[in-house]
N, C-alpha and C positions, 0 to 999 in steps of 0.2 A: 063524416066523410060521405054520405049517401047511403041508399038502400041497396043498390049493389054490393054484394059481398067479394067482386072481383076487386074492387078499389083496393082492398085490403093485403092483397096477395104481392108480395115485393119478391124480388131475387135474393138466395141465400145470402149473398156476398155483399149486399146492400148496407152501407154504415154510413151514419150522420146524414140521414136524408131528410129532404124537404119536399113538399108537394105544391103543385099548383093544378088546379081543376079547370077544365074549358070544357065545358059540357059535360060529355060521358067520358072525357081523358083524363086521367090522372097523369101528370107527368113528373118525374123524379129530376129535381133542380142538383142535388150534389152525390155523387157514386164516387166511393172509393175505388181506387184500383191499385195494384200493385205495379211499382216500376222498378227494373233492374238497371242501372247503368253499367254497362260492358267496360273493360280495362280500355280499351283503345278510345274512350270517351271520356277518360280522367282528366279534370279541369274544365270539362265543358258547363253550362248550366244543365239542370234539369229542366225537361220541357215546361214551359210556363206561360200565362196567361198575359199579353202586353197590357191589359187594361183590364178594369173591373166588367167593362161589358163585352169582353172578346168571346167568341164564340170556340175558340180553337186554341189550343196550346201549340206555341212556337215550336219548331223543330230543327235542330242544328246540325251541320254536318260533321260528321266524327272522321276527318279524313286527316292523313298524315301528311300530305303533299298538296299544295293546289293542283286543283283539275280545270283545265282549258275547255271550255264547250265551243267549239265554232259553230257558225251558223248551220241548222239543221243536225247537229250533233247531240246526242243523247249521252247520258251516263247513268251508273246505278252509284247513288250515294247515301254509305250508310250512316245512321243517325246515333249509333252507339248506344240504343235503348232497346229494352224488351218490356212487353207489358202482359199482364195477366187481367182479362176482362172477363166480368162476371158474365154467366151464361145469360143469353139473348140481349146482347149488348154488342157493337161493333165500335171500331175506329175509323173514320173516314180520314185519309192523306190527301189534303188539299192543296193548290199551289197558293203561293202569296201572291196577290193583288198587286202588291207594289213593284215585285219582280218581273211580273208580266207587263205591268205597263211600261215601266222603266228601260226593261232590258230585253223584252220578249222572251223569257224564261218563263217555262211553263211545265207540266207534266204530260206525260205520253198516255197514261191511264189514268186520268182526273174525274173522279176521285177514285183512289186506292182503297181497296176494303182490307183492314184488318179484322179476321174472324175472332170470335171468342175462343176458339182453341188453338189459334197461333201461338207460338212460343219463341219465336225467332227473332233476329233483330228487325226492327223497323229500318226499312231501307225506300229511298225514293227514285221513280226515275226521271229525272230531269231533262228537259230538250230546251235548245236553244233556237228559239222561232225566230229569233232576231237578225239583224244584219251584221251585226259586229261581232267577235269571239267575247265571250263571257269567262270569268276566272272566277271558280267557286272556292272558298277559301275555308279553313278550318274554325269551325263556330260561327260559320255565317247560317242565319237563320234561313233555311231552304223550303219550308212547307208548313203547314199548321194541321193539328190533328184535332178533329171534332168527333164527340161521342154520340151516339145514337140506339135508341130501342130498336130491336129488329124482332119481327114477326115471322116465324116459319110456318108456311103454308102446306096444306095436304092437298097436294094436286087430285083432282077428281075427272076421269075421263068420261068425256059426255057426246053423244052424237049431234048436238044443238046448242048454240049459247042463247041465252035471252037477248032480244032485239034492242038498239038503242037509235037514237036520232042520227048519229053520226054514221052507224054500221061498220061497214071495213074501209072507209075511207082514209088513206094513211098521209103519207108524204104531201105537204102543201095542201090538204084538202079543206083545213079550216081557213085558208088564206095566208098570206106571206106578208 
Protein backbone atom coordinates (compact mmCIF):
# COMPACT_ATOMS: atom_id res chain seq x y z
CA UNK A 1 0.00 0.00 0.00
CA UNK A 2 2.72 2.59 0.52
CA UNK A 3 4.42 4.10 3.48
CA UNK A 4 1.68 6.48 4.60
CA UNK A 5 -0.41 4.82 7.32
CA UNK A 6 -3.51 6.78 6.24
CA UNK A 7 -3.83 4.49 3.20
CA UNK A 8 -5.01 1.68 5.46
CA UNK A 9 -7.77 3.66 7.20
CA UNK A 10 -11.20 2.74 5.87
CA UNK A 11 -14.73 3.71 6.92
CA UNK A 12 -16.12 1.25 9.47
CA UNK A 13 -19.02 0.18 7.24
CA UNK A 14 -16.79 -0.62 4.27
CA UNK A 15 -17.40 -4.10 2.86
CA UNK A 16 -16.02 -6.01 -0.13
CA UNK A 17 -13.67 -3.21 -1.07
CA UNK A 18 -11.03 -2.97 -3.73
CA UNK A 19 -8.76 0.05 -4.17
CA UNK A 20 -6.96 1.95 -6.90
CA UNK A 21 -4.04 4.21 -5.99
CA UNK A 22 -3.56 7.43 -7.93
CA UNK A 23 -0.45 9.12 -6.61
CA UNK A 24 -1.21 9.83 -2.96
CA UNK A 25 -4.94 9.00 -3.15
CA UNK A 26 -6.47 5.58 -2.54
CA UNK A 27 -9.88 5.23 -4.21
CA UNK A 28 -12.40 2.69 -2.96
CA UNK A 29 -14.12 1.05 -5.92
CA UNK A 30 -16.74 -1.01 -4.08
CA UNK A 31 -18.64 0.17 -1.02
CA UNK A 32 -21.68 -1.69 0.31
CA UNK A 33 -24.70 0.44 1.19
CA UNK A 34 -28.07 -0.53 2.60
CA UNK A 35 -31.09 0.24 0.41
CA UNK A 36 -34.68 0.00 1.66
CA UNK A 37 -37.49 -0.21 -0.87
CA UNK A 38 -40.63 1.50 0.41
CA UNK A 39 -44.10 -0.05 -0.02
CA UNK A 40 -45.15 2.39 -2.78
CA UNK A 41 -42.19 1.17 -4.88
CA UNK A 42 -43.28 -2.48 -4.79
CA UNK A 43 -42.72 -4.12 -8.16
CA UNK A 44 -40.18 -1.55 -9.34
CA UNK A 45 -36.54 -2.50 -9.91
CA UNK A 46 -34.01 -1.54 -7.27
CA UNK A 47 -31.49 1.08 -8.41
CA UNK A 48 -29.08 -0.52 -10.84
CA UNK A 49 -26.18 0.26 -13.16
CA UNK A 50 -27.25 0.15 -16.82
CA UNK A 51 -23.77 -0.97 -17.97
CA UNK A 52 -20.60 -2.32 -16.39
CA UNK A 53 -18.91 1.06 -16.78
CA UNK A 54 -21.83 3.23 -15.63
CA UNK A 55 -21.01 5.78 -12.92
CA UNK A 56 -24.56 6.13 -11.62
CA UNK A 57 -27.32 3.82 -10.48
CA UNK A 58 -30.59 4.48 -12.32
CA UNK A 59 -33.44 5.73 -10.13
CA UNK A 60 -37.06 4.97 -10.98
CA UNK A 61 -40.26 7.01 -10.54
CA UNK A 62 -42.30 5.46 -7.71
CA UNK A 63 -45.58 7.21 -8.48
CA UNK A 64 -49.12 5.86 -8.60
CA UNK A 65 -50.42 8.06 -11.41
CA UNK A 66 -48.67 9.69 -14.39
CA UNK A 67 -47.43 13.23 -13.77
CA UNK A 68 -47.57 15.69 -16.66
CA UNK A 69 -44.84 18.33 -16.62
CA UNK A 70 -45.78 21.28 -18.81
CA UNK A 71 -42.97 23.53 -20.06
CA UNK A 72 -41.25 25.30 -17.14
CA UNK A 73 -43.16 23.22 -14.56
CA UNK A 74 -41.41 21.20 -11.88
CA UNK A 75 -42.50 18.31 -9.69
CA UNK A 76 -41.08 16.38 -6.76
CA UNK A 77 -40.92 12.72 -7.82
CA UNK A 78 -40.37 9.99 -5.24
CA UNK A 79 -38.08 7.05 -6.00
CA UNK A 80 -39.46 4.76 -3.31
CA UNK A 81 -36.06 4.08 -1.78
CA UNK A 82 -34.04 5.07 1.28
CA UNK A 83 -30.31 4.53 1.69
CA UNK A 84 -27.83 4.31 4.57
CA UNK A 85 -24.48 5.68 3.46
CA UNK A 86 -21.27 5.11 5.38
CA UNK A 87 -19.81 8.13 7.18
CA UNK A 88 -17.80 10.41 4.89
CA UNK A 89 -19.77 9.46 1.76
CA UNK A 90 -22.50 11.26 -0.16
CA UNK A 91 -24.84 10.30 -2.97
CA UNK A 92 -25.22 12.79 -5.80
CA UNK A 93 -28.54 12.75 -7.64
CA UNK A 94 -27.97 13.79 -11.24
CA UNK A 95 -30.17 14.28 -14.29
CA UNK A 96 -30.25 11.73 -17.10
CA UNK A 97 -28.57 13.05 -20.23
CA UNK A 98 -31.02 11.29 -22.57
CA UNK A 99 -34.03 12.98 -20.95
CA UNK A 100 -32.29 16.34 -21.14
CA UNK A 101 -31.30 15.94 -24.78
CA UNK A 102 -34.54 14.43 -26.13
CA UNK A 103 -37.16 16.21 -24.02
CA UNK A 104 -35.52 19.06 -22.09
CA UNK A 105 -36.10 17.30 -18.75
CA UNK A 106 -33.61 18.20 -16.03
CA UNK A 107 -33.27 18.81 -12.32
CA UNK A 108 -33.63 22.18 -10.64
CA UNK A 109 -30.92 21.42 -8.07
CA UNK A 110 -28.42 19.37 -10.03
CA UNK A 111 -26.70 17.61 -8.52
CA UNK A 112 -28.79 17.01 -5.44
CA UNK A 113 -26.85 15.82 -2.41
CA UNK A 114 -27.87 12.95 -0.13
CA UNK A 115 -25.91 13.27 3.11
CA UNK A 116 -24.69 10.20 5.01
CA UNK A 117 -27.03 10.94 7.92
CA UNK A 118 -30.22 11.36 5.81
CA UNK A 119 -32.65 8.44 6.04
CA UNK A 120 -35.73 9.74 4.21
CA UNK A 121 -37.00 8.80 0.78
CA UNK A 122 -34.82 9.92 -2.10
CA UNK A 123 -36.84 12.34 -4.20
CA UNK A 124 -35.98 14.16 -7.42
CA UNK A 125 -37.07 17.67 -8.40
CA UNK A 126 -37.64 17.33 -12.15
CA UNK A 127 -38.25 20.34 -14.39
CA UNK A 128 -39.39 20.54 -17.98
CA UNK A 129 -37.04 23.00 -19.70
CA UNK A 130 -38.48 21.86 -23.06
CA UNK A 131 -41.24 23.28 -25.23
CA UNK A 132 -43.69 20.35 -25.05
CA UNK A 133 -45.48 18.67 -22.13
CA UNK A 134 -43.67 15.59 -20.78
CA UNK A 135 -45.31 12.70 -18.93
CA UNK A 136 -43.51 10.89 -16.11
CA UNK A 137 -44.86 7.36 -15.68
CA UNK A 138 -44.42 4.83 -12.90
CA UNK A 139 -41.13 3.00 -13.36
CA UNK A 140 -39.54 5.59 -15.67
CA UNK A 141 -35.83 6.10 -15.12
CA UNK A 142 -35.77 9.71 -13.93
CA UNK A 143 -32.28 10.32 -12.51
CA UNK A 144 -29.04 8.62 -11.55
CA UNK A 145 -27.28 8.30 -8.22
CA UNK A 146 -23.49 8.62 -8.04
CA UNK A 147 -21.52 8.04 -4.84
CA UNK A 148 -18.49 10.02 -3.72
CA UNK A 149 -16.26 10.34 -0.67
CA UNK A 150 -16.62 13.56 1.32
CA UNK A 151 -13.96 15.44 3.23
CA UNK A 152 -15.24 17.67 6.01
CA UNK A 153 -13.14 20.76 6.57
CA UNK A 154 -12.40 22.85 9.67
CA UNK A 155 -12.94 26.51 8.79
CA UNK A 156 -10.15 28.66 10.21
CA UNK A 157 -10.77 32.40 10.36
CA UNK A 158 -7.88 34.53 9.10
CA UNK A 159 -7.27 38.17 8.22
CA UNK A 160 -5.42 37.36 4.99
CA UNK A 161 -5.29 34.62 2.38
CA UNK A 162 -2.22 33.50 0.47
CA UNK A 163 -1.95 35.26 -2.92
CA UNK A 164 -2.50 33.52 -6.27
CA UNK A 165 -1.94 34.64 -9.84
CA UNK A 166 -5.73 34.88 -10.30
CA UNK A 167 -6.43 36.85 -7.14
CA UNK A 168 -10.07 37.85 -6.79
CA UNK A 169 -10.85 37.64 -10.54
CA UNK A 170 -14.31 36.10 -10.73
CA UNK A 171 -16.99 35.68 -13.35
CA UNK A 172 -15.43 35.69 -16.81
CA UNK A 173 -11.97 36.63 -15.55
CA UNK A 174 -10.32 33.64 -17.26
CA UNK A 175 -12.07 34.19 -20.59
CA UNK A 176 -15.33 33.05 -22.13
